[in-house]
N, C-alpha and C positions, 0 to 999 in steps of 0.2 A: 630958875633953870635956865640955861644962858644959851642953851641948844632951839633951836626952831623944830615945830611941831614936824616937818619930815625927817628929822633924825630917831624921832621915838615911833618906828615902827617896829612892831612884833612880827616874831618869828614863831610864835606859839602863838596856841589858839588863848583867845583872851580870858576866858575863865579860869583856866591852868595859872595863867600869871596874876589874875585876883586871886586866886587859893594858894598859890607859892608867898604872895608877897602879905597877904591878910596874915598869916602863919609868924612871919618873920614882925610884922606890924606888932601883934599881939604877944612877943616873945623877944624882949628886946636884952632880956638876962643873960643868955647866950654868949659864952665867951667869947667865941668870935662869930659875934653878930654882924658886923660891919663887913667883915670878909665874906659872909654869905650873901649880903645884900649885893657884894660887889661881883660873886660872880652868879647869882639872881638875874643881874641887870646884864651882864656880858652873855648869859645865854640866852636872855626872853626877847634880846633885840638887834634889829637889824645894825651893826655900827656899834661903836663904844663910847658915841655921847652919852647916854643917860648912866653909864657908869661913873663917865669922867665928871658929870655933874654932881653924881651923889657924892662923889671923892673929893671935890673942890670945896662943897660944902661944910661949914664948920659941924664938927663934933657934935656940938647940942643941936645941929638944926637937921641933921641926919632921918632921926625918925620922922619929921614933920616935911623933911621930901617925900621920905617913902608914903607918908600918908596922902599927901596932896597928888602924888603919881598913881596910888590907888583908885583915890577919887575920879582919877581922869581915866581909868580903866575901861568904861565904855563908849568912851570917843578915841581910842586909842588908834591908829589903823594897823591893820593885818598886811603887812610884806605880801605882795602877791607873785609868783612864780612865773604866770603866763603873762603875755604881752598884749597892747592895746592892738584891734583889727589894723590890719593895711588897707588903702584907698579899695581894690576890687573887693576885699571882704566886706567893706563896711557899704557899697554900693549895693552888694548881694547879700545882705542882712546875714551873711556868713559868719560862724565863730572862726577866728584864730587857726590858721591850719594844725591839725594834728600832729603830733611827734610820733617818730616810728619808732619799731623795738629797739634800733640801736641808740637810736638819740636818748630813748625813755633808759637803755640800760646806761649809758653816760652819767647821765644827770642822777640817775638813782645812786650810782658809786660816790661821786662828788658829794652829797647829801649823806652818805654812810662816813665817806671819810672824814666830814667836817662833824659829825656824832664822836666818831673815832678820836679826833685830836682834842676833843672836849672832855673825853675820859668817859663817856657814855656805854663804852663795851668793858670797860675798866673791872667791873664786877665780876665777869662773864669771864673773861679771857686774860685775867692777871695785870700789873703793871711791869714793863719791862725796864726793870732798874737796873744801876751801874752796881749796886750793891747786891741784887739778887734778880737775875735775867730770867727773864719767863719763858716758858716753852714755848718757841716760835711757832710749833705743831698743833698746840692746844685748840686756838680757834678753828683752825682745821678740822678737828679730831673732834670738837663739839659738835661742827656745821654737821662734818657725814653720819657721827652717832644719830642725830634726831632725824634727816633726812634720807639717810641711806645710799647719799650718791657723794660722790668727791668734790670738793670744791673749797679750790686753795683760796688761802688768805693771804694778803689782800686779793680783795677780788681782782677777778681778770676778766675785762671786758668782752674779749671775745668769745672766750667760754660761754658767758652768760648769754651775748647775742646770737651765739649757736646751738643752744638749746633752750628754750623759752620756757619749757617745764622746770628747769635748775632753777631760773631766774626768780619764778614765782616761787618756787621753793624755800630759796635764800633770801627773798623777800620778808617770807613770813615765818622762818625761824629767827633772823635778826630782830623780830618784834619782840621774840621771848626772851631774847636774852638781853635787851637794851635796859637799861637802869640811867636814872638822871642824877649826877650827884650833887648834893648839897653843900660839900666842903671839900676844902683843897688844900695841900702845905707843899713849898716850893722846894724843889732837893737839887740844890745848885751843883753839887758835884759832879764833873764829867758831863753837864749838860745833860742831866735826867730829866729836867722838867717837873712836871706837876704829878702829884701821886692824890689822886681825888679817895673819896670816900662820903659814908652815911647819905648810900645809895636809894633812891627810891624806884622802885619797878613802875608802878602805877603812873606819875608823874612822866616817867621817861617813854613806857610805851604811849600813851595819850599824846606828847609830842611827836614821836614817830610816824604814829597814824597820821596825823594831822599834816606834817610836811611830808611824807610819800604821799599820801594822794592828792597834794597839791601837783605832784609830779607825773601822775597817773591821771589828774584831771586830763592833763594837756596832751597824752598818749593816743594812740587808736587802737589801745588793748580792750577799752570797753570794761574796767575793773576798778576796783575801789577795795581799801582795807575794810573790813566792817569794824564800825566804832562801837557797838554794843549788841548785846546777844551772847548764844554761847559760842559762835562762831567768829567773837571780836579778836581782831588782827590776822582774819584771814581773809583770803582775795573772795570777792566776791563781786556777780555782774554790779556795774555801775545801773543807777535809774534815776530818771529825772529830780529834782527837788521836792517835791509835792511828794513823790511816792520814798523818797529818801525820809523826809520828816516823820508819814506815816509809820515807816518800818522801825525808826528810832523811840518814836513815842509808843509802840506797841513792844518792843523789846526790853522796854524799862519798866513793864506791869510789875506789880509786887505780890498780888496775889499767886499761891505756890503751883494750883494744881491749873488752872485755866492758863496761866502766864507761861508755865514750862512747855504745856504744849503749843501754845501761839509760840515762843519762842525757837521751839525746835522746827515747827511747819516753816518761818523764815529761813532758819539754817538748811533746811531739806533743800527748799526752793532756789536762794539765791548764790547758792556754794558756785565755784566758778566751772566745776566739771558737772554742774546739775542736768541730769538727764531728764527724758522725758517723764519716766518713771519715779523720779524723785520728785519732780514738780504736780505729780497727780498723788503721791503720797500725800505731799504739803498742803493739797485743795482738799482730799478727805479728812484731812485732820481739823481744819479751818470747818468743816462741813460740818463734823461731827461737835465742835463748843455751839456753832450756829443750833444745832439740831437739840442740843441741852435747851435753848434760848428759845426755842419756838414757841413757847406759849407767851413769851413776853412781846414777841413781835408780833405775833397775830393780835396781841390788846394795841399795839400801837400802830400798827400798818393795817390798811386794808387787807382783806383776809386774801385776797387773790393775788397780791403782792408777796405777802408771806408764803405762799404754795409755791411761786414764782421760783424764791430762791432753792428750793429744796430739787424742784422739777428738773431745773438745768442740769444738776449734779446726776440727779438719777436715770435720767434720759440719754445723757450722753456719755457714757461708759466711763465715768469718772470714780463711782462708788462703789456700784455691785459688779458692771462687767457680765450683764446678761445678755443673751442671743438678741433680745428686743431692742439693745440699746443701740445708738449711734456710734461708732467707734471710727470714724473717717474723718472727723474735724481736724482743721487745721492746727498744729500747737499753738498757735497764737491765743486761738479760743480759752485752752487750758490758761493761759498767761492774763486772761480778760476776768477769767473766772476767780482766780487766785485772790488777785486784786480785789475786785469786788466781795468776795467774803472777807479778806482782812479788814476791809473798810467798813462792811455792815457789823462785825465783830465791836472795831472802835466804835459805832453807832449805838450799838446795846449798851458797851460800857456807859455813853453819857446819858442812855435813860436810865440806866441803874442807878449809876450815881444823883442823878436827877430826882429819882423817887428816895 
């Protein structure tokens, strides 16, 4: 590799790059194998240095090039959207200033335009070819059909800044339309350009969530796209890394009965429009899971500790709403109970696995 490590910065999640690369390493008999590798390296990295290094390698060495790059996957740097803190922010131990809605919309549209130029919306919106022009109204019609509101395509900055709900809807609906192309062919007539094919919705959506969340992380909206669970691809309230890791672990449960209830509770609780009623319902659902494991908790914990888990839910009008219950508590208390119960379910999972 003739380029420096700085030239090898990923604009994809590392795991997605490793998965897509491994698929090519293990399947060299594809007729257009080299072309697929070039497209992968173009898409996955910031800049074209990795692609150019691959193309510069002798044909017999390109497979080894990809293997070596795959082995480096764990150490490759992920390109960051954010900036380093300025002087005053460093002195006050503050994070870099949050971007306003208008700045976030502009960053998002630039990202969407980049995806569009790479063919990521071609599966849904069609290719506008000189030999077969696409319907220019198709993208707007598809978006409006899904969200029930007019949203002109290409996206209009002023329109989305003026209507935050529309912006959020568009951000979510494009997640459902995006798909990563794995192959392409050049149509040079009339300057038509690349025609893309062999689309992967799964890869495209993972990359979309990852890159959009980089934009949202810098904003003052307090939102992110859920990366797992029944609300994957939908905007949810952003949390700190520790709680995000807890949610990610619990949303990946494979047991159908308890797992479905936990995932539903998470989706109820963290929805961007979640009300106090939604959060209470989510907490009640988690309390029900713990109730089923009460004997386990009693065996593993001090009996008073086990009783305290349910005393909270029963005395603070979370589960039954009786007259003798306290109902004037701060909503933050409900948030605390939800996270406490979710962490306790994870604890009981560990105990069950140990047994």
